N, C-alpha and C positions, 0 to 999 in steps of 0.2 A: 505495500501499498503506497502512495505516496503517505507526505510528513504534509503539505502540503489542498487546502480544504479546495472545489474550486476554486472558491468566490478570493481562495485569499493567494489566488499564483502573480507572482511577481516578475510585474510589466518592466520590457527595460524601456526605461525614461532618455529618449534623447533631449538631445541641448541641441535649437538649431542658433546656427553656426553665420556672423555674415558674413559675408563675405572679403569685408575689413581681414576676421581673423584669417578665415579662411586662407584669401594670398600667405599672411603671415609664415602660419603655421610652415606649410607648403618654403618657403624662403630657408628657414628654423630648419630642417628637418630636406630639403638641398643646398644649397649653400653654391653661389654660381662661384666660378674660380676662372672663370673669363677675366676673370676683372683686372684676377693678380701675374694674368700668362706678359714673360716677356717680348715684342716682339723681334722677331725671326728676320724679319729686313737688315740688314745692316746698314744703311741709308733708309731712311726717311722720305730724304729730300722727295720730290716727284719729280720723273724725268722726262714723265709727259713723252704721248705713241710723237708723234713729229723727230722728236728728235734723237728717240732711240732709233730710230728706221736712218734717219743720216747717219747718227754711228753710223749701225749696223750695213750701209750699201758702200760707207764709204773702206771698211773692216774688208773689207770682199774684194775691194779695189787694189785694197793695198795687198789682197793677197794674192792677187790676178799681180799684181806687180811686180813681185819678190819673184812668182815663180816665172817672168820675161824673165824677169834679175838672171835666172838661173840655167834658164835658156842662151840668150844674152852670152855667159858664162861659157855653155858650156859644148856652144861652138865653134866648133876651132876652125872650117872655115872662113869665118871674116872677120874684122876688128876691132867689134861695137861688147870682148871681151869687160875692157875698161869701161866704162856707159852701163854694164854689164852689173859691171860693180858700184858701181855708184847711185844707178836706180835699186837695186833689191837694201844700199845700203837705209838709203833714203825713206825707201817704201818702210826698208824694218821701222826706220825715229816715225815715221808717222803712223803706224800696225800702234805699239808705246805712248805717242801721244791721245791717242784714239782711246787707247782701254783705259790711260790718268783721265781723260775726262768722260768718264763714262765713270770712274768712281771720282767724279767727283773734283780733281784734287783743280787747285787754277796754276800751277806755274804749269800745269799738263796744254789745258787750255790756253794759259800765254802762249804757249809757244807752238803751239796751232797756229796759230791765227799767225803770226809773225813768219809759220814755213806757206803758207797761205801769203800771206804779201812780202817773202824770195821767192816767190814763181811768180809770181804776175810780174816783178818786178826780170825777173834775169828773163821770164816773155817776152817784155818787149824793149830786149835790148836786147837778145837774140833771135831780132825780128821776127818770132815767130806772135802773131800778138792773137792768133786761137784762140793757144792755148794759152797764156797772156790772161784774154774775156776769160774763157772758164772757170780761168783760177780762184780772179776776180770774182765773180756769181757764184765760185761755190763758200769762199771765205764770209760773199757776203752772207750765202745763204748761213755757212753757221753759227754769222756776229750774231745775224735776230733769231735765230733759234735762242739762244742760251742771254744771250740781253736779259732779259726779264729775272734772269738765276740766277746773275756771276753772282746772286754773294751769298747764297748755300752754297758756293764752293770753298775746300779751306784752305 
């Protein structure tokens, strides 16, 4: 037999909780650890899509120039070996400067602008006006893309 009669059966008592109390209880039960996460990206600056694309294209062009320099040095039938070494050296320096700009290095930014300037001046003095104008346009595009982000460089 049961200890309780039908009238004395205990009914569960439910307390009604407000939405705020339920939310507070949920937050206490399941803390949000995402607030304390460290930032995984080392450079929090926003590079922007155009600058990223420009640096990527310039990097590919530099790799192609290095390969062209290697082929000029390897070709024994022509006398362009010295020009191939110069091309290889300049493209290697340019690739290093592009990596520096990618990682927000101010000195690399200034040196890359100087390299564009040297290219323009040498193009005009050598009489190769098309290359000089293209270098001027390329340097101008780079300057415009980086102009508003110069303060973020270190």
